[in-house]
C-alpha positions in Angstrom: 154.4 -29.2 28.8 154.5 -31.0 25.5 151.6 -33.2 24.6 152.0 -36.9 24.0 152.7 -37.8 20.4 149.7 -39.6 18.8 150.8 -42.2 16.3 148.5 -43.0 13.4 149.2 -46.1 11.2 147.6 -46.2 7.8 145.5 -49.4 7.2 145.5 -50.3 10.9 142.3 -50.0 12.9 142.3 -47.3 15.6 140.3 -46.9 18.8 139.4 -43.2 19.3 138.0 -41.7 22.4 136.8 -38.1 22.6 135.7 -36.9 26.1 133.1 -34.2 26.5 133.2 -31.2 28.9 129.4 -31.3 29.4 127.0 -33.8 28.0 127.7 -34.0 24.3 124.2 -35.2 23.4 120.9 -33.9 24.8 118.5 -36.0 22.7 118.1 -38.3 19.7 118.4 -35.5 17.3 121.9 -34.8 18.6 122.9 -38.5 18.1 121.6 -38.5 14.6 123.4 -35.2 13.8 126.7 -36.6 15.1 126.4 -39.8 13.0 125.5 -37.7 9.9 128.6 -35.5 10.4 130.7 -38.6 11.1 129.5 -40.4 7.9 130.2 -37.2 5.8 133.7 -36.7 7.2 134.6 -40.4 6.9 133.6 -40.4 3.3 135.5 -37.2 2.5 138.7 -38.4 4.1 138.5 -42.0 2.9 138.2 -43.6 6.3 136.0 -46.6 7.4 133.9 -46.5 10.5 133.9 -50.0 12.0 132.0 -49.4 15.2 130.9 -46.7 17.6 129.4 -46.0 21.0 128.0 -42.5 21.7 127.6 -41.7 25.4 126.8 -38.2 26.9 130.3 -38.0 28.5 132.4 -39.5 25.7 132.4 -40.8 22.1 134.1 -44.1 21.3 135.0 -44.9 17.7 136.7 -47.7 15.8 138.2 -46.2 12.6 140.3 -47.6 9.8 142.3 -44.8 8.0 143.9 -45.2 4.6 146.5 -42.5 5.4 148.1 -41.0 8.5 146.3 -37.6 8.1 142.9 -39.2 7.5 142.3 -40.0 11.2 143.0 -36.5 12.6 141.2 -34.8 9.7 138.1 -36.9 10.1 137.8 -36.5 13.9 138.7 -32.9 13.7 136.0 -32.2 11.1 133.4 -34.1 13.1 134.3 -32.3 16.3 134.1 -28.9 14.6 130.9 -29.5 12.6 129.0 -31.1 15.4 130.0 -28.4 17.8 128.9 -25.7 15.3 125.6 -27.5 14.9 125.0 -27.7 18.7 126.0 -24.0 19.1 123.6 -22.9 16.4 120.8 -25.1 17.8 121.2 -24.0 21.4 122.3 -20.4 20.7 125.2 -20.8 23.1 128.9 -21.0 22.5 130.1 -23.3 25.3 132.8 -25.9 24.6 131.6 -29.5 24.0 134.8 -31.4 23.7 137.5 -31.7 26.4 140.8 -31.2 24.6 142.3 -33.5 21.9 140.9 -36.8 21.1 142.8 -39.9 22.2 143.6 -42.8 19.9 145.5 -46.1 19.7 146.3 -48.2 16.7 146.1 -52.0 17.0 146.5 -55.1 14.9 143.8 -56.2 12.5 143.1 -59.5 14.3 142.1 -57.5 17.4 139.3 -55.7 15.5 136.7 -58.0 16.9 137.8 -57.7 20.5 137.9 -53.9 20.1 134.4 -53.9 18.5 133.0 -56.0 21.3 134.6 -53.6 23.9 133.2 -50.5 22.3 129.7 -52.0 21.7 129.5 -53.3 25.2 130.2 -49.9 26.8 127.2 -48.2 28.5 126.0 -45.9 25.7 122.6 -45.0 24.5 123.6 -45.2 20.9 126.1 -47.7 19.4 126.8 -49.9 16.4 125.7 -52.9 18.4 122.2 -53.1 17.0 123.5 -52.7 13.4 125.9 -55.7 13.9 123.1 -57.8 15.5 120.7 -57.0 12.6 123.3 -57.1 9.8 122.2 -53.7 8.5 123.1 -50.1 9.4 120.2 -47.7 9.1 122.5 -44.7 9.8 124.7 -45.4 6.8 127.8 -44.8 8.9 129.3 -48.2 9.2 131.5 -50.1 6.8 130.1 -53.6 7.3 132.0 -55.4 4.5 134.9 -56.9 6.5 132.5 -57.8 9.4 130.1 -59.6 7.0 133.0 -61.6 5.5 134.1 -62.8 9.0 131.0 -62.9 11.1 127.5 -61.8 10.0 124.6 -61.4 12.4 124.1 -65.0 13.4 127.8 -65.7 14.2 128.3 -62.3 15.8 125.5 -62.9 18.3 127.5 -65.9 19.7 130.6 -63.8 20.2 129.3 -60.3 20.9 129.4 -60.5 24.7 132.8 -62.1 25.1 135.2 -59.8 27.0 139.0 -59.7 26.8 140.0 -57.7 29.9 143.8 -57.6 29.2 143.3 -56.3 25.7 140.6 -53.9 26.8 142.9 -52.5 29.5 145.8 -52.2 27.0 143.5 -50.4 24.5 142.4 -47.9 27.1 146.0 -47.3 28.2 147.1 -47.0 24.6 144.5 -44.4 23.8 145.9 -42.2 26.7 149.5 -42.6 25.5 148.8 -42.5 21.8 151.1 -45.5 21.3 150.0 -48.3 19.0 149.4 -51.9 20.2 151.0 -53.5 17.3 153.6 -55.8 18.8 152.4 -58.8 16.8 152.7 -56.8 13.5 156.2 -55.7 14.4 157.2 -59.2 15.4 155.9 -60.7 12.1 157.7 -58.0 10.1 161.0 -58.6 12.0 160.9 -62.4 11.3 160.4 -62.1 7.6 
Protein backbone atom coordinates (compact mmCIF):
# COMPACT_ATOMS: atom_id res chain seq x y z
CA UNK A 1 0.00 0.00 0.00
CA UNK A 2 1.41 3.38 -1.00
CA UNK A 3 1.84 5.91 1.76
CA UNK A 4 0.11 9.27 1.64
CA UNK A 5 2.09 12.02 0.00
CA UNK A 6 3.26 14.60 2.49
CA UNK A 7 3.34 18.09 0.98
CA UNK A 8 5.86 20.61 2.28
CA UNK A 9 5.53 24.27 1.30
CA UNK A 10 8.58 26.51 1.79
CA UNK A 11 7.95 29.63 3.92
CA UNK A 12 4.63 28.25 5.19
CA UNK A 13 4.33 27.13 8.83
CA UNK A 14 3.86 23.39 9.37
CA UNK A 15 2.33 21.44 12.21
CA UNK A 16 4.33 18.23 12.76
CA UNK A 17 3.27 15.28 14.91
CA UNK A 18 5.53 12.31 15.64
CA UNK A 19 4.00 9.45 17.63
CA UNK A 20 6.05 7.24 19.91
CA UNK A 21 5.89 3.44 20.15
CA UNK A 22 6.73 3.51 23.86
CA UNK A 23 7.20 6.58 26.05
CA UNK A 24 9.64 8.79 24.17
CA UNK A 25 10.76 10.61 27.31
CA UNK A 26 11.59 9.07 30.67
CA UNK A 27 12.81 12.14 32.57
CA UNK A 28 13.87 15.79 32.27
CA UNK A 29 17.22 14.80 30.80
CA UNK A 30 15.41 13.20 27.85
CA UNK A 31 13.39 16.37 27.22
CA UNK A 32 16.54 18.53 27.35
CA UNK A 33 18.35 16.16 24.99
CA UNK A 34 15.47 16.25 22.49
CA UNK A 35 15.36 20.06 22.54
CA UNK A 36 19.13 20.23 22.11
CA UNK A 37 19.01 17.93 19.08
CA UNK A 38 16.03 19.88 17.68
CA UNK A 39 17.88 23.21 18.00
CA UNK A 40 20.97 21.79 16.25
CA UNK A 41 19.00 20.23 13.41
CA UNK A 42 16.86 23.35 12.90
CA UNK A 43 19.96 25.51 12.69
CA UNK A 44 21.70 23.14 10.30
CA UNK A 45 18.72 22.97 7.92
CA UNK A 46 17.70 26.65 8.20
CA UNK A 47 14.33 26.02 9.78
CA UNK A 48 12.58 28.05 12.49
CA UNK A 49 10.96 26.38 15.48
CA UNK A 50 7.88 28.42 16.41
CA UNK A 51 6.44 26.18 19.12
CA UNK A 52 6.48 22.68 20.59
CA UNK A 53 4.81 20.31 23.02
CA UNK A 54 6.66 17.19 24.12
CA UNK A 55 4.53 14.44 25.65
CA UNK A 56 5.61 10.87 26.38
CA UNK A 57 3.34 9.51 23.63
CA UNK A 58 3.94 12.15 20.94
CA UNK A 59 5.92 15.20 19.88
CA UNK A 60 4.07 18.21 18.45
CA UNK A 61 6.07 20.88 16.61
CA UNK A 62 5.37 24.12 14.75
CA UNK A 63 8.09 24.58 12.16
CA UNK A 64 8.77 27.11 9.42
CA UNK A 65 10.99 25.65 6.66
CA UNK A 66 12.78 27.77 4.04
CA UNK A 67 12.87 24.91 1.55
CA UNK A 68 10.84 21.78 0.89
CA UNK A 69 13.61 19.36 1.99
CA UNK A 70 14.34 21.31 5.20
CA UNK A 71 11.33 19.92 7.05
CA UNK A 72 11.95 16.22 6.43
CA UNK A 73 15.72 16.60 6.89
CA UNK A 74 15.29 18.37 10.21
CA UNK A 75 12.71 15.97 11.65
CA UNK A 76 14.62 12.97 10.30
CA UNK A 77 17.86 14.15 11.90
CA UNK A 78 16.13 14.83 15.21
CA UNK A 79 14.47 11.40 15.23
CA UNK A 80 17.73 9.59 14.41
CA UNK A 81 19.97 11.50 16.82
CA UNK A 82 17.53 11.42 19.71
CA UNK A 83 16.89 7.67 19.22
CA UNK A 84 20.65 7.04 19.13
CA UNK A 85 21.09 9.05 22.32
CA UNK A 86 18.35 7.05 24.07
CA UNK A 87 19.74 3.73 22.82
CA UNK A 88 23.22 4.55 24.12
CA UNK A 89 21.87 5.86 27.43
CA UNK A 90 19.61 2.87 28.09
CA UNK A 91 21.82 0.25 26.42
CA UNK A 92 18.79 -1.03 24.49
CA UNK A 93 17.87 -0.89 20.84
CA UNK A 94 14.09 -0.70 20.89
CA UNK A 95 12.23 1.59 18.48
CA UNK A 96 11.08 4.92 19.86
CA UNK A 97 9.10 6.40 16.99
CA UNK A 98 6.01 4.90 15.36
CA UNK A 99 6.56 5.26 11.63
CA UNK A 100 6.83 8.48 9.68
CA UNK A 101 6.06 11.85 11.14
CA UNK A 102 2.82 13.52 10.09
CA UNK A 103 2.70 17.13 8.94
CA UNK A 104 0.41 19.78 7.56
CA UNK A 105 1.20 23.19 6.10
CA UNK A 106 -1.13 26.08 6.85
CA UNK A 107 -1.45 29.80 6.16
CA UNK A 108 0.70 32.27 8.09
CA UNK A 109 -2.28 34.07 9.70
CA UNK A 110 -3.15 30.76 11.37
CA UNK A 111 0.23 30.54 13.16
CA UNK A 112 -1.25 31.91 16.37
CA UNK A 113 -4.20 29.48 16.44
CA UNK A 114 -1.79 26.60 15.78
CA UNK A 115 0.57 27.84 18.50
CA UNK A 116 -2.27 28.03 21.01
CA UNK A 117 -3.40 24.53 20.00
CA UNK A 118 0.06 23.01 20.46
CA UNK A 119 0.83 24.82 23.69
CA UNK A 120 -2.52 23.88 25.24
CA UNK A 121 -2.01 20.16 24.66
CA UNK A 122 -1.36 18.12 27.78
CA UNK A 123 2.41 17.87 27.71
CA UNK A 124 5.03 18.07 30.47
CA UNK A 125 7.30 20.25 28.31
CA UNK A 126 6.16 22.92 25.88
CA UNK A 127 7.00 26.35 24.53
CA UNK A 128 4.09 27.81 26.52
CA UNK A 129 6.27 29.07 29.38
CA UNK A 130 8.74 30.69 26.98
CA UNK A 131 5.94 32.60 25.29
CA UNK A 132 4.47 33.72 28.62
CA UNK A 133 7.87 34.90 29.85
CA UNK A 134 9.10 36.29 26.52
CA UNK A 135 12.38 34.37 26.70
CA UNK A 136 13.43 30.87 25.70
CA UNK A 137 15.97 29.29 28.05
CA UNK A 138 16.31 26.24 25.76
CA UNK A 139 17.44 28.34 22.79
CA UNK A 140 15.18 26.37 20.46
CA UNK A 141 12.47 28.89 19.59
CA UNK A 142 12.53 31.63 17.00
CA UNK A 143 10.65 34.32 18.92
CA UNK A 144 11.17 37.19 16.47
CA UNK A 145 7.82 37.05 14.64
CA UNK A 146 5.95 36.31 17.87
CA UNK A 147 7.51 39.37 19.56
CA UNK A 148 6.54 41.59 16.62
CA UNK A 149 2.89 40.58 16.87
CA UNK A 150 2.31 39.64 20.52
CA UNK A 151 4.92 39.70 23.26
CA UNK A 152 4.26 38.19 26.69
CA UNK A 153 1.62 40.65 27.95
CA UNK A 154 -0.58 40.51 24.88
CA UNK A 155 -0.02 36.75 24.44
CA UNK A 156 -1.30 36.11 27.98
CA UNK A 157 -4.68 37.54 26.94
CA UNK A 158 -4.96 35.29 23.87
CA UNK A 159 -3.07 32.12 24.85
CA UNK A 160 -6.10 30.14 26.03
CA UNK A 161 -8.46 30.90 23.15
CA UNK A 162 -9.46 27.75 21.27
CA UNK A 163 -10.45 27.42 17.62
CA UNK A 164 -12.05 23.95 17.41
CA UNK A 165 -12.77 23.97 13.63
CA UNK A 166 -9.18 24.94 12.81
CA UNK A 167 -7.73 22.53 15.37
CA UNK A 168 -9.79 19.68 13.92
CA UNK A 169 -8.72 20.59 10.38
CA UNK A 170 -5.08 20.78 11.48
CA UNK A 171 -5.19 17.31 13.08
CA UNK A 172 -6.90 15.88 9.99
CA UNK A 173 -4.43 17.65 7.69
CA UNK A 174 -1.49 16.15 9.55
CA UNK A 175 -2.87 12.65 8.93
CA UNK A 176 -3.44 13.26 5.22
CA UNK A 177 -0.31 15.39 4.69
CA UNK A 178 -2.38 17.89 2.72
CA UNK A 179 -1.93 21.62 3.36
CA UNK A 180 -4.61 23.89 4.76
CA UNK A 181 -3.84 26.80 2.49
CA UNK A 182 -7.15 27.55 0.83
CA UNK A 183 -6.86 31.22 1.73
CA UNK A 184 -3.43 31.49 0.11
CA UNK A 185 -4.64 29.73 -3.02
CA UNK A 186 -7.71 31.98 -3.19
CA UNK A 187 -5.57 35.12 -2.82
CA UNK A 188 -3.17 33.96 -5.54
CA UNK A 189 -6.04 33.12 -7.92
CA UNK A 190 -7.62 36.56 -7.55
CA UNK A 191 -4.45 38.51 -8.37
